[in-house]
ROLO-558707 format. One record per atom (N, C-alpha, C): atom name; residue in one letter; x, y, z. Coordinates in pm, whole numbers, plus 50000, padded with zeros to 5 digits. Layout:
BEGIN
CA/A/X/Y/Z
...
# end
This chain:
BEGIN
N/M/05823/85256/62770
CA/M/05806/85111/62770
C/M/05676/85078/62823
N/Y/05583/84977/62746
CA/Y/05488/84925/62867
C/Y/05483/84788/62868
N/L/05439/84743/62982
CA/L/05424/84641/63036
C/L/05276/84614/63039
N/V/05194/84510/62972
CA/V/05069/84467/62941
C/V/05045/84329/62973
N/S/04909/84311/63035
CA/S/04887/84166/63070
C/S/04812/84103/62943
N/S/04792/83990/62928
CA/S/04811/83916/62846
C/S/04666/83900/62764
N/G/04561/84041/62796
CA/G/04404/84055/62757
C/G/04462/84164/62637
N/I/04540/84214/62642
CA/I/04570/84322/62573
C/I/04710/84283/62427
N/S/04638/84335/62345
CA/S/04759/84329/62215
C/S/04806/84441/62170
N/C/04897/84451/62089
CA/C/04957/84552/62016
C/C/04995/84494/61888
N/T/04926/84584/61776
CA/T/04960/84573/61634
C/T/05024/84689/61607
N/S/05134/84707/61472
CA/S/05168/84786/61434
C/S/05176/84797/61248
N/S/05166/84915/61213
CA/S/05184/84932/61108
C/S/05314/85053/61081
N/S/05324/85091/60931
CA/S/05437/85154/60958
C/S/05442/85290/61012
N/S/05330/85349/60995
CA/S/05309/85464/61042
C/S/05250/85489/61216
N/D/05197/85391/61251
CA/D/05164/85377/61409
C/D/05120/85245/61444
N/Y/05102/85248/61543
CA/Y/05044/85115/61603
C/Y/04917/85118/61710
N/V/04841/85022/61717
CA/V/04721/84973/61785
C/V/04723/84910/61905
N/I/04676/84942/61999
CA/I/04657/84917/62149
C/I/04519/84837/62147
N/S/04487/84738/62202
CA/S/04328/84652/62169
C/S/04325/84602/62291
N/G/04197/84568/62349
CA/G/04197/84443/62447
C/G/04157/84511/62585
N/I/04103/84422/62691
CA/I/04124/84481/62812
C/I/04186/84403/62902
N/G/04295/84480/62998
CA/G/04359/84430/63101
C/G/04442/84527/63182
N/N/04557/84505/63215
CA/N/04625/84574/63297
C/N/04765/84649/63251
N/S/04807/84760/63254
CA/S/04902/84817/63186
C/S/04985/84891/63286
N/L/05142/84909/63258
CA/L/05231/84954/63338
C/L/05330/85022/63233
N/Y/05319/85147/63242
CA/Y/05383/85248/63135
C/Y/05525/85328/63221
N/F/05604/85312/63157
CA/F/05742/85352/63238
C/F/05855/85469/63133
N/N/05872/85578/63141
CA/N/05903/85687/63078
C/N/06077/85655/63126
N/I/06151/85569/63052
CA/I/06298/85512/63054
C/I/06435/85621/63027
N/Y/06492/85593/63076
CA/Y/06648/85673/63059
C/Y/06742/85575/63055
N/S/06746/85515/62932
CA/S/06866/85405/62913
C/S/07024/85454/62870
N/S/07114/85396/62884
CA/S/07255/85422/62844
C/S/07244/85409/62692
N/S/07157/85309/62621
CA/S/07139/85230/62460
C/S/07058/85335/62387
N/E/07094/85364/62261
CA/E/07039/85413/62177
C/E/06948/85327/62072
N/T/06944/85220/62112
CA/T/06862/85120/62024
C/T/06773/85011/62090
N/G/06760/85025/62236
CA/G/06670/84982/62263
C/G/06721/84991/62432
N/I/06679/84920/62539
CA/I/06690/84928/62691
C/I/06815/84845/62730
N/A/06894/84898/62799
CA/A/07022/84860/62832
C/A/06993/84764/62979
N/A/07020/84678/62963
CA/A/07008/84565/63141
C/A/07097/84670/63240
N/G/07038/84674/63352
CA/G/07037/84770/63440
C/G/06951/84785/63568
N/T/06980/84875/63680
CA/T/06899/84897/63768
C/T/06848/85053/63747
N/Y/06708/85035/63733
CA/Y/06663/85187/63704
C/Y/06587/85242/63800
N/S/06596/85357/63871
CA/S/06535/85404/63997
C/S/06418/85525/63942
N/Y/06332/85535/64033
CA/Y/06229/85651/64000
C/Y/06301/85804/64039
N/S/06278/85912/63949
CA/S/06363/86008/63959
C/S/06268/86107/63907
N/E/06251/86235/63964
CA/E/06175/86344/63920
C/E/06227/86446/63864
N/S/06369/86407/63792
CA/S/06421/86521/63718
C/S/06436/86526/63577
N/A/06257/86543/63513
CA/A/06235/86514/63379
C/A/06298/86661/63309
N/S/06346/86737/63360
CA/S/06388/86848/63300
C/S/06543/86822/63258
N/N/06630/86742/63377
CA/N/06762/86688/63336
C/N/06760/86563/63311
N/P/06729/86474/63249
CA/P/06726/86302/63263
C/P/06841/86259/63298
N/I/06859/86168/63382
CA/I/06953/86089/63448
C/I/06968/85951/63356
N/V/07087/85913/63331
CA/V/07074/85743/63272
C/V/07060/85676/63382
N/N/06980/85549/63335
CA/N/06927/85430/63466
C/N/06843/85486/63550
N/T/06739/85578/63482
CA/T/06596/85629/63577
C/T/06473/85636/63490
N/F/06395/85622/63569
CA/F/06260/85691/63523
C/F/06183/85784/63573
N/D/06177/85881/63478
CA/D/06071/85989/63564
C/D/05947/85998/63560
N/Y/05873/85911/63478
CA/Y/05712/85929/63482
C/Y/05664/85736/63453
N/C/05593/85707/63533
CA/C/05526/85612/63517
C/C/05396/85571/63572
N/E/05325/85501/63510
CA/E/05163/85497/63560
C/E/05141/85342/63534
N/V/05045/85309/63645
CA/V/04963/85162/63645
C/V/04842/85196/63604
N/D/04742/85132/63539
CA/D/04647/85098/63472
C/D/04554/84959/63495
N/L/04441/84942/63593
CA/L/04455/84836/63573
C/L/04288/84799/63559
N/D/04233/84697/63484
CA/D/04129/84663/63435
C/D/04065/84786/63320
N/S/04145/84812/63231
CA/S/04113/84924/63129
C/S/04057/84874/63008
N/D/03980/84919/62913
CA/D/03919/84867/62790
C/D/03985/84967/62696
N/W/04076/84899/62624
CA/W/04150/85033/62534
C/W/04070/85014/62398
N/D/03993/84924/62330
CA/D/03893/84929/62279
C/D/03792/85047/62294
N/A/03719/85070/62413
CA/A/03633/85149/62437
C/A/03697/85289/62481
N/E/03832/85245/62534
CA/E/03892/85385/62555
C/E/03846/85416/62706
N/T/03794/85306/62809
CA/T/03774/85318/62938
C/T/03890/85324/63023
N/T/03926/85391/63110
CA/T/03989/85322/63243
C/T/03968/85279/63333
N/G/04034/85161/63401
CA/G/04007/85108/63513
C/G/04064/85194/63622
N/E/04124/85157/63710
CA/E/04186/85182/63829
C/E/04312/85278/63798
N/W/04379/85386/63765
CA/W/04455/85453/63726
C/W/04541/85512/63846
N/A/04680/85528/63858
CA/A/04733/85604/63945
C/A/04902/85625/63898
N/E/04959/85709/63921
CA/E/05088/85755/63878
C/E/05167/85687/63967
N/I/05295/85624/63946
CA/I/05394/85583/64027
C/I/05461/85685/64103
N/T/05498/85674/64206
CA/T/05577/85803/64285
C/T/05712/85748/64332
N/E/05750/85620/64336
CA/E/05855/85574/64367
C/E/05861/85398/64340
N/G/05987/85370/64333
CA/G/06015/85216/64263
C/G/06167/85183/64179
N/T/06166/85081/64214
CA/T/06308/85031/64145
C/T/06257/84938/63988
N/L/06327/84959/63897
CA/L/06306/84875/63790
C/L/06424/84797/63730
N/T/06425/84666/63743
CA/T/06537/84578/63730
C/T/06504/84516/63556
N/I/06653/84521/63480
CA/I/06625/84446/63366
C/I/06775/84391/63307
N/E/06732/84248/63300
CA/E/06848/84166/63267
C/E/06823/84116/63144
N/K/06927/84096/63058
CA/K/06889/84053/62886
C/K/07004/83966/62865
N/S/06957/83864/62809
CA/S/07067/83747/62782
C/S/07031/83710/62629
N/G/07091/83771/62557
CA/G/07066/83730/62416
C/G/06957/83834/62356
N/T/06830/83780/62320
CA/T/06695/83844/62298
C/T/06577/83823/62411
N/T/06653/83786/62526
CA/T/06570/83713/62628
C/T/06569/83866/62748
N/Y/06457/83884/62791
CA/Y/06489/83982/62887
C/Y/06425/83964/63005
N/V/06473/83966/63134
CA/V/06381/83932/63266
C/V/06343/84069/63329
N/I/06253/84095/63332
CA/I/06185/84262/63366
C/I/06118/84235/63533
N/N/06187/84289/63629
CA/N/06090/84317/63767
C/N/06093/84478/63808
N/F/05940/84468/63902
CA/F/05906/84618/63913
C/F/05872/84586/64056
N/D/05922/84683/64148
CA/D/05872/84710/64261
C/D/05858/84843/64327
N/G/05722/84880/64347
CA/G/05729/85034/64386
C/G/05584/85058/64460
N/Y/05530/85180/64445
CA/Y/05418/85227/64515
C/Y/05355/85347/64425
N/D/05240/85325/64417
CA/D/05146/85451/64317
C/D/05103/85567/64402
N/S/05032/85663/64361
CA/S/05017/85771/64448
C/S/04908/85763/64504
N/N/04841/85650/64549
CA/N/04764/85595/64627
C/N/04777/85527/64769
N/S/04968/85547/64761
CA/S/05023/85447/64860
C/S/05021/85300/64838
N/N/04948/85260/64697
CA/N/04960/85096/64728
C/N/05082/85054/64666
N/R/05132/84937/64700
CA/R/05252/84870/64648
C/R/05194/84812/64523
N/V/05332/84837/64439
CA/V/05274/84775/64285
C/V/05404/84675/64222
N/T/05366/84543/64200
CA/T/05498/84463/64138
C/T/05451/84442/64000
N/A/05533/84410/63938
CA/A/05535/84354/63813
C/A/05653/84272/63745
N/S/05645/84148/63689
CA/S/05745/84050/63652
C/S/05698/84044/63492
N/Y/05822/84017/63462
CA/Y/05792/83962/63285
C/Y/05945/83915/63262
N/K/05940/83774/63163
CA/K/06019/83726/63120
C/K/05997/83626/62974
N/G/06088/83709/62835
CA/G/06062/83699/62728
C/G/06105/83782/62614
N/T/06050/83785/62520
CA/T/06161/83885/62396
C/T/06044/84014/62413
N/L/06123/84154/62361
CA/L/06018/84259/62369
C/L/05998/84290/62183
N/S/05907/84370/62191
CA/S/05817/84405/62054
C/S/05845/84543/62057
N/N/05906/84594/61917
CA/N/05924/84732/61921
C/N/05814/84781/61808
N/Y/05796/84894/61853
CA/Y/05667/84962/61779
C/Y/05715/85103/61728
N/N/05676/85161/61629
CA/N/05683/85262/61566
C/N/05599/85397/61653
N/M/05652/85437/61734
CA/M/05560/85531/61829
C/M/05585/85702/61838
N/S/05689/85733/61707
CA/S/05720/85889/61641
C/S/05567/85964/61658
N/N/05469/85922/61675
CA/N/05311/85991/61659
C/N/05278/86030/61773
N/N/05361/85938/61885
CA/N/05266/85955/61992
C/N/05375/85985/62137
N/K/05362/86025/62225
CA/K/05436/86068/62339
C/K/05503/85972/62431
N/K/05445/85809/62419
CA/K/05475/85701/62502
C/K/05586/85672/62429
N/A/05701/85564/62520
CA/A/05831/85510/62464
C/A/05795/85384/62390
N/P/05864/85350/62311
CA/P/05870/85265/62166
C/P/05874/85104/62206
N/L/05846/85046/62306
CA/L/05824/84918/62349
C/L/05678/84865/62419
N/N/05645/84713/62379
CA/N/05556/84695/62406
C/N/05609/84530/62483
N/I/05551/84464/62577
CA/I/05550/84357/62613
C/I/05443/84269/62712
N/K/05436/84146/62687
CA/K/05354/84081/62729
C/K/05370/84049/62876
N/K/05292/84085/63007
CA/K/05349/84036/63130
C/K/05217/84004/63205
N/V/05233/84019/63317
CA/V/05116/84006/63426
C/V/05163/84114/63531
N/I/05087/84204/63595
CA/I/05100/84254/63693
C/I/05015/84206/63822
N/H/05078/84242/63909
CA/H/05024/84189/64041
C/H/05036/84290/64132
N/R/04902/84330/64185
CA/R/04888/84445/64268
C/R/04880/84381/64465
N/K/04974/84406/64529
CA/K/04988/84357/64699
C/K/04917/84483/64755
# end
């Protein structure tokens, strides 16, 4: 799942997706109990990638002020601990994240709205993109 700021957009074709714009992003590799989307619940950081555990994420990265068109990275770090909470009512999600990156900076994010699904079968990232704002404290 990607959480992206309003300066970033994603378009999709039948075989690929394209992310463009300048802004912030937060990527999660999530293990959900749902086979068709992300189930509501609390997800914790876990380093168990070789044996994934439901309601965890084993990889997460924060990327601030990156230019997706020029393929330049701003400030980047891997998330090393944190909790992701997901609530769902109909098609509306409320998503909150609180954690720390590999530079010991606290990273928080929040989003409320619908999710967009993209075909990412040709990519290694998860198949969701949502618009949101990342706040770094």
